[in-house]
N, C-alpha and C positions, 0 to 999 in steps of 0.2 A: 134657954139659954139664953141670958139677953147679955149684950157686950155694951162695955162705955168708952163708945168711938170720941168720944172728948175729952177724957180720962187719955187714953191712946194717943190721940191730936195733939194735944197736950206736952209729949215729949219727943215731937219731932224739931220741933228746934233745936234741942238739945243735945238731937244725932245727928245734925246739919254742921254742928257746932264742932263738936268730936272732930272730927275730920279721917283721913283714915287711919286705922290701926299704926302703932309702931312696933316694929319688929326688935324683938331682943337685940339688944347691941343695937341697934340704930341710935340709940341717943350718945352712947360713946362713942360711935362712930365718928357722929358731928361732932362733939367738943376735940378729940385727937386726932383725928385722922382725915377731916375735909377739907383746912385749909390747905392741904398741898393736895391730896389726891382727887378733891371734890366732891359734892356732893352724891353723884350719879359715877366715882370714882376714874373718871376720864380727865380729872383737869390738868395734871402733871406737873404742877411747880416744885420748885429747885431741884427739877430730877425725879418726883413722883412717878411709880410704873403706873403707866393707865392697870389698874386691875379687873378693868372687865375684857383686858387682852392675856392678862397673866397668866402662865399654866402651874403657876403654885397651887398647889394640893392646901386642905387644911392642916396638915403638918408641917409646911414650907412656910404656911402664912404664918402659923404658932411661932415657928423658930423666930420669923421675921419680925413681926411684934410684940416676941419676947426682948430678943438680942438689938435688935437693927443690925443695921449695916448699910456701911456709904454715909449718905447725910441724910436716913434714915433714924431718930433714935430712939433707945431701947423702953420699951414701958413697964418692962421689968417690975421696976418700984413704982410706977405711975396706976399699973392697973395688979387687980388681983387675977390667980387663973381664971378664976369663970368668968373675971370680964373679957379677959384677954378672949376666948372661945367663944362669947357671945360675937365679939366684935369679928373675929376668924368667921364665923359661921354668915354675920351678915356681909360681912364684905362678900361670900362667895354668892349671893345673891345677883349682886350686883351685873348688870346683864346691859 
């Protein structure tokens, strides 16, 4: 069996540029949530809670994202139900 290393090596620069894969919901989070919660969930701007210390489960976070509360706006008319689930799942990965 003959391997074509030059062909394989030609892909390496593209793989290096690609960066780490994004998780479902990450782009939605960055667009809609990061300004107050921060990229890592810890910013706390405008009274936003630290998502890394939140005791809300997926159900509670879904309610918060959908309905809003206090200074947090409702995203019910901005995000689809599937997008809400994606951003909630992503928020649960923040540590």
